[in-house]
C-alpha positions in Angstrom: 21.4 56.2 -23.9 21.5 52.5 -24.8 18.2 50.7 -24.5 18.5 47.2 -23.3 16.0 44.5 -22.4 16.3 45.7 -18.8 17.8 49.0 -17.7 19.0 49.4 -14.1 19.8 52.6 -12.3 22.9 51.7 -10.2 24.8 55.0 -9.9 26.3 55.7 -6.4 24.3 53.0 -4.6 24.9 49.4 -3.8 23.2 46.7 -5.9 19.8 45.6 -4.5 18.9 41.9 -4.2 16.5 42.3 -7.1 19.2 43.9 -9.3 21.7 41.1 -8.4 19.1 38.5 -9.5 18.6 40.3 -12.8 22.3 40.6 -13.4 22.8 36.8 -12.8 20.2 36.2 -15.5 21.7 38.5 -18.1 23.3 37.3 -21.3 25.2 40.6 -21.7 25.7 43.7 -19.6 26.6 47.3 -20.6 28.0 49.5 -17.9 28.6 53.2 -17.7 32.2 54.6 -17.5 31.9 55.7 -13.9 30.9 52.3 -12.5 32.5 51.2 -9.3 34.7 48.2 -8.8 32.3 46.2 -6.7 29.5 46.6 -9.3 31.9 45.7 -12.2 33.2 42.6 -10.6 29.8 41.4 -9.6 28.7 41.7 -13.2 31.9 40.2 -14.5 31.7 37.2 -12.2 28.0 36.5 -13.0 27.9 37.2 -16.7 30.3 36.1 -19.5 29.9 39.4 -21.5 30.4 42.8 -20.0 31.1 46.1 -21.9 33.3 47.9 -21.4 36.2 45.6 -20.4 37.6 47.0 -17.2 39.6 43.9 -16.1 42.8 45.9 -15.9 41.1 49.0 -14.5 40.2 47.2 -11.2 42.0 46.7 -9.0 44.8 48.6 -10.8 43.0 51.9 -11.1 45.1 55.0 -10.9 48.5 56.2 -12.1 50.3 53.4 -10.2 48.3 50.8 -12.0 49.1 52.5 -15.3 52.9 52.2 -14.6 52.5 48.5 -13.7 50.7 48.0 -17.1 53.5 49.7 -19.0 56.1 47.6 -17.1 54.2 44.4 -17.7 53.8 45.0 -21.4 57.2 46.6 -21.9 55.7 49.7 -23.3 58.0 52.8 -23.3 57.3 55.2 -20.4 59.2 57.7 -18.2 61.3 56.3 -15.4 58.9 56.0 -12.5 59.3 55.0 -8.8 56.2 53.8 -7.0 55.5 54.6 -3.3 52.5 53.0 -1.6 52.6 55.7 1.1 54.8 58.4 2.7 56.3 55.9 5.2 57.8 53.9 2.3 59.1 57.1 0.8 60.9 58.2 3.9 62.1 54.6 4.6 63.9 54.6 1.3 65.1 58.2 1.1 65.4 59.6 4.6 63.8 62.6 6.3 66.4 65.0 4.9 65.5 64.1 1.3 69.2 63.7 0.3 68.9 60.2 -1.3 66.3 60.9 -4.0 66.2 58.5 -7.0 65.8 61.4 -9.5 67.4 64.7 -9.9 65.4 68.0 -10.1 63.2 68.7 -11.9 61.0 65.7 -11.7 57.3 65.1 -11.6 55.3 63.9 -8.6 51.9 62.3 -9.3 49.3 61.3 -6.8 47.7 57.9 -7.6 44.3 59.6 -8.1 43.1 62.6 -9.9 42.3 63.5 -13.5 42.8 66.4 -15.9 46.1 67.4 -14.3 45.0 67.1 -10.7 47.6 65.9 -8.2 50.4 66.3 -10.7 53.3 68.5 -9.7 56.5 69.6 -11.3 59.1 69.6 -8.5 62.0 71.8 -9.2 63.6 72.1 -5.8 63.6 70.7 -2.2 61.2 73.3 -0.8 58.6 72.4 -3.5 59.0 68.7 -2.7 58.5 69.3 1.1 55.3 71.3 0.4 53.8 68.5 -1.7 54.9 65.8 0.8 53.1 67.8 3.5 50.0 67.9 1.4 50.2 64.2 0.9 50.6 63.7 4.6 47.3 65.6 5.2 45.5 63.5 2.6 46.8 60.2 4.1 45.9 61.2 7.6 42.5 62.8 7.1 41.2 61.2 3.9 42.7 57.7 3.8 44.4 58.6 0.5 47.6 56.6 -0.4 50.0 56.1 -3.2 52.1 58.4 -5.4 55.0 58.1 -7.9 58.1 60.1 -8.7 58.6 60.3 -12.4 61.3 61.5 -14.8 60.4 64.9 -16.3 60.4 64.8 -20.1 60.3 68.1 -22.0 57.3 67.9 -24.3 57.3 71.0 -26.5 54.0 71.8 -24.8 52.0 69.1 -26.5 50.8 65.6 -25.7 49.1 63.0 -27.8 45.8 61.3 -26.9 44.6 58.0 -28.4 41.0 57.3 -27.7 39.8 53.7 -27.9 36.1 53.1 -28.5 35.3 49.6 -29.4 37.5 48.5 -32.2 38.2 52.1 -33.4 41.0 54.5 -32.4 41.0 58.3 -32.6 44.2 60.4 -32.4 44.6 64.1 -31.5 47.2 66.4 -30.1 46.5 68.6 -27.0 48.6 71.7 -27.4 49.3 74.1 -24.5 49.7 77.7 -25.8 49.5 79.3 -22.4 52.5 79.7 -20.1 51.7 76.4 -18.3 53.6 73.1 -18.3 50.5 70.9 -17.9 48.8 69.8 -21.1 45.1 69.3 -20.4 42.0 70.9 -22.0 41.0 71.8 -18.5 44.2 73.8 -18.2 43.6 75.6 -21.5 45.2 73.3 -24.0 43.8 73.3 -27.6 42.8 70.3 -29.8 44.7 69.6 -33.0 43.6 66.5 -35.0 46.4 66.7 -37.5 48.4 63.6 -36.4 50.7 62.2 -39.1 50.3 58.7 -40.5 54.0 58.1 -39.6 53.3 58.8 -35.9 50.2 56.7 -35.9 52.2 53.8 -37.5 54.8 54.0 -34.7 52.2 54.0 -31.9 49.8 51.4 -33.3 51.8 48.3 -32.4 51.9 49.4 -28.7 48.1 50.1 -28.7 47.5 46.7 -30.4 49.6 45.0 -27.6 47.7 46.9 -25.0 44.3 45.9 -26.5 45.3 42.2 -26.9 46.6 41.7 -23.3 44.1 43.9 -21.4 41.0 43.7 -23.5 40.6 47.5 -23.2 37.8 48.7 -25.4 36.9 52.1 -23.9 39.7 54.4 -22.7 41.9 57.3 -23.6 45.7 56.8 -23.7 48.0 59.8 -23.1 51.5 59.9 -24.3 54.4 62.3 -25.1 56.1 62.2 -28.5 59.4 64.2 -28.3 61.1 61.9 -30.8 59.5 58.6 -30.0 56.3 57.5 -28.1 56.5 57.7 -24.3 53.3 56.5 -22.7 52.0 58.2 -19.6 48.5 57.3 -18.5 45.3 55.3 -19.2 42.1 57.3 -18.6 38.9 55.2 -18.3 36.7 58.3 -17.8 37.8 61.0 -20.2 36.8 64.4 -21.6 35.1 64.3 -25.1 36.1 67.6 -26.6 38.8 66.0 -28.8 36.2 63.7 -30.3 33.9 66.6 -31.1 31.8 66.7 -28.0 29.3 64.5 -26.1 26.9 63.9 -29.0 29.7 62.5 -31.2 31.1 60.4 -28.3 27.6 58.9 -27.6 27.2 58.1 -31.3 30.6 56.4 -31.5 29.9 54.5 -28.2 26.5 53.3 -29.5 28.1 52.0 -32.7 30.7 50.2 -30.7 28.2 48.6 -28.4 26.1 47.4 -31.3 29.1 45.9 -33.0 30.1 44.2 -29.8 26.6 42.7 -29.3 26.7 41.3 -32.9 30.0 39.6 -32.1 28.8 37.9 -29.0 25.3 36.9 -30.2 
């Protein structure tokens, strides 16, 4: 999409010696959203200018990393308890699940997964046991680790998304009109771009702080807004429907990259 002096195909394969030599010679590097951590850090280590800035994505990728960012920056978010694995969960709360840190209902989120995957509303002990058994299988057979328990916040079936592209921000609601508690376009939610200036004004200081500390310049931030902003997740690879589709996204991205190149030249 973006023509550079040299374009390399690096998707789903390790960097070759020739590619590494070229990267070391680059004055600036533009990466795709789905780049892997090893590729990003090789580029970041060997080139002073890399777009997008994923310094906080790796190694803190996932919902656990998001919680740590909210905690570090003192950005409002639901009460959340992090578990690196099932062993730590049972060590803290026992096999009988009688010492839980949150009362029902609460939300259990796996560290990985997008568009509502690995996110569960837990309303009773039987549901919790079922999901813990699922996590056990993932840990044992797929090497999958990490989850959080999170305070459930009633959301009037809508969530707010703030998309950061370069120096610009785009706001829109995702509204769930079906009888589902998850609020994702993949789950049938509809887009509403009518976000009041007052709400934007309340959210902007937090987004500014996030940008300043992390350097994030390509991501979608999800939050709830029952009466005040409550931040949920950072999505570095996100759907484009709320922006108007792929073509609009690519246009905005190209503009952001060109502006970035002018600043570093």
